[in-house]
C-alpha positions as CSV (number, residue, x, y, z in Angstrom):
1,M,258.9,263.5,84.9
2,D,260.7,266.8,84.3
3,H,259.5,270.3,85.1
4,Q,258.0,271.0,81.7
5,D,256.0,267.7,81.8
6,R,254.6,268.7,85.2
7,L,253.6,272.2,84.0
8,T,251.9,270.7,80.9
9,M,250.0,268.2,83.1
10,I,248.9,271.0,85.5
11,Q,247.7,273.1,82.6
12,K,245.7,270.2,81.1
13,K,244.1,269.5,84.5
14,R,242.8,273.1,85.0
15,T,239.1,273.1,84.9
16,P,237.0,275.9,83.5
17,T,235.6,278.2,86.2
18,E,232.7,280.5,86.4
19,H,232.0,283.4,88.7
20,A,229.1,283.0,91.2
21,S,227.9,284.9,94.2
22,F,226.4,283.5,97.3
23,R,225.1,284.9,100.5
24,I,226.7,283.1,103.4
25,N,226.0,283.3,107.1
26,T,228.6,285.6,108.7
27,T,229.7,283.1,111.3
28,T,230.0,280.4,108.7
29,L,232.1,282.7,106.5
30,D,234.4,283.6,109.4
31,N,234.9,280.0,110.1
32,L,235.7,279.2,106.5
33,K,238.2,282.1,106.4
34,K,239.9,280.8,109.6
35,I,240.1,277.2,108.4
36,S,241.4,278.2,104.9
37,K,244.0,280.4,106.6
38,D,245.1,277.6,109.0
39,Q,245.4,275.2,106.0
40,K,247.3,277.9,104.0
41,L,244.7,277.9,101.2
42,S,243.0,280.7,99.6
43,L,239.3,281.0,100.6
44,N,238.4,280.4,97.0
45,T,240.4,277.1,96.8
46,Y,239.0,275.9,100.1
47,V,235.4,276.6,99.2
48,N,236.0,274.8,95.8
49,Q,237.3,271.8,97.7
50,I,234.2,271.8,99.8
51,F,231.9,272.0,96.8
52,D,233.9,269.3,95.0
53,S,233.7,267.0,98.0
54,H,230.0,267.5,98.4
55,V,229.1,266.9,94.8
56,N,231.5,263.9,94.3
57,W,231.1,262.2,97.6
58,D,228.7,263.5,100.2
59,V,225.6,263.6,98.1
60,H,225.9,260.0,97.0
61,A,227.7,258.3,99.9
62,S,224.7,258.0,102.3
63,E,222.4,256.9,99.5
64,I,224.5,253.8,98.9
65,G,225.2,252.9,102.5
66,W,228.3,254.8,103.7
67,I,228.0,256.0,107.3
68,V,230.1,258.1,109.6
69,M,231.5,256.1,112.5
70,L,234.3,256.6,115.0
71,K,237.6,255.3,113.6
72,S,238.5,253.9,117.0
73,A,235.2,251.9,117.2
74,L,235.9,250.3,113.8
75,I,239.4,249.4,114.8
76,E,238.2,247.8,118.0
77,L,235.4,245.8,116.2
78,V,237.7,244.4,113.6
79,K,240.3,243.3,116.1
80,Y,238.0,240.3,117.0
81,V,237.6,239.1,113.4
82,D,240.0,236.5,112.0
83,N,241.9,237.2,108.7
84,E,239.9,234.5,106.8
85,T,236.6,236.2,107.7
86,I,237.9,239.6,106.8
87,I,239.0,238.4,103.3
88,K,235.6,236.7,102.8
89,I,233.7,239.8,103.8
90,A,235.8,242.1,101.6
91,K,235.4,239.8,98.6
92,N,231.7,239.4,99.1
93,L,231.1,243.2,99.5
94,A,233.2,244.0,96.4
95,E,231.6,241.4,94.2
96,S,228.0,242.3,95.3
97,G,228.3,246.1,95.6
98,A,231.1,247.6,93.6
99,K,229.2,248.0,90.4
100,E,226.2,249.6,92.2
101,I,228.5,252.0,94.1
102,A,230.2,253.2,90.9
103,L,227.0,253.6,89.0
104,S,225.4,255.5,91.8
105,M,228.3,257.8,92.4
106,R,229.8,258.2,88.9
107,G,227.1,257.0,86.5
108,K,229.6,254.5,85.0
109,Y,231.4,251.3,86.1
110,G,235.0,251.3,85.2
111,V,238.6,251.7,86.4
112,D,238.7,255.5,86.2
113,E,235.5,255.7,88.2
114,W,236.8,253.4,90.9
115,I,240.1,255.3,91.1
116,S,238.0,258.5,91.5
117,I,235.9,256.9,94.2
118,L,238.9,255.5,96.0
119,K,240.5,259.0,96.1
120,D,237.3,260.7,97.3
121,R,236.7,258.1,99.9
122,A,240.3,258.5,101.2
123,K,239.8,262.3,101.5
124,S,236.5,262.0,103.2
125,S,237.8,259.4,105.7
126,G,240.9,261.4,106.6
127,F,243.3,258.9,104.9
128,S,246.2,260.1,102.8
129,I,246.4,258.8,99.3
130,K,249.3,259.5,96.9
131,E,249.5,258.6,93.2
132,Y,252.8,257.9,91.5
133,N,253.1,257.4,87.7
134,E,256.4,255.7,86.7
135,N,257.4,253.2,84.0
136,N,253.9,253.2,82.6
137,N,252.4,252.0,85.9
138,T,250.2,253.9,88.3
139,K,250.8,253.3,92.0
140,L,248.3,254.4,94.6
141,V,249.4,254.4,98.2
142,L,246.6,254.6,100.8
143,H,247.7,255.3,104.3
144,H,245.0,254.8,106.9
145,E,246.3,254.3,110.4
146,M,243.7,251.7,111.2
147,G,245.8,248.6,111.6
148,E,246.7,245.3,109.9
149,Q,243.2,243.9,109.6
150,W,242.0,247.0,107.8
151,S,244.9,246.9,105.5
152,L,243.9,243.3,104.7
153,F,240.3,244.4,104.1
154,F,241.2,247.3,101.9
155,K,243.8,245.2,99.9
156,T,241.3,242.4,99.3
157,Y,238.4,244.7,98.5
158,Y,240.3,246.7,95.9
159,E,241.9,243.7,94.4
160,T,238.5,242.2,93.9
161,V,237.0,245.4,92.4
162,F,239.8,246.0,89.9
163,F,240.1,242.3,89.0
164,E,236.3,242.3,88.3
165,L,236.9,245.3,86.0
166,G,239.5,243.2,84.0
167,S,242.5,245.3,85.3
168,K,245.8,243.8,86.1
169,I,246.5,244.8,89.7
170,K,249.3,244.1,92.2
171,T,248.8,245.0,95.8
172,E,251.0,245.0,98.9
173,H,250.1,246.1,102.4
174,T,251.7,247.0,105.7
175,E,250.1,247.6,109.1
176,N,248.7,251.0,108.1
177,A,249.1,251.3,104.3
178,V,248.0,249.6,101.1
179,L,249.8,249.9,97.8
180,I,247.8,249.4,94.6
181,E,249.7,249.1,91.3
182,L,247.6,249.2,88.2
183,D,248.7,247.9,84.8
184,D,250.1,249.9,81.9
185,V,246.8,250.6,80.2
186,Y,245.5,252.8,83.1
187,A,248.9,254.5,83.5
188,I,249.2,255.4,79.9
189,K,245.6,256.6,79.7
190,N,246.1,258.6,82.9
191,K,249.2,260.4,81.5
192,Q,247.3,261.5,78.4
193,H,244.8,263.5,80.6
């Protein structure tokens, strides 16, 4: 993708904005300013990220069963589960709950909605996720630092979700990362946005 293509893509992704005023507790505002400065973001950008995260993840996550739990506790718990059980649990959860999750969080059950959920979940969990579009394929790389068994869980879960949606998907995993490669249809659609 050349420089002009990137500029065009950025311009298409800009969302309309509107001016709004809020009264914010002084201590909270000072903390927001400090955090945004530490992250080398404008206060406006940082606050928009907070609003976006709240609207697209926080409001719905607890309704459908997501909980906050120490990462170290989850890593320890899953150490004692064999790979066959992890695969079985991941498939069962995806088959029984993926549609409900998408409908509750996005109002629609489809590939785009699940890509959006995957990205928001990664952000809220402190995972890094990168998207690469090349040769009419979209690759998502989720880096989680939770170990091999979690890679197996995430790989199996997302394979099942996207397979159920009729998508062609290829996955690979390492100890702390999962690669999800989606078929040409999603990649071409994604490039047009």
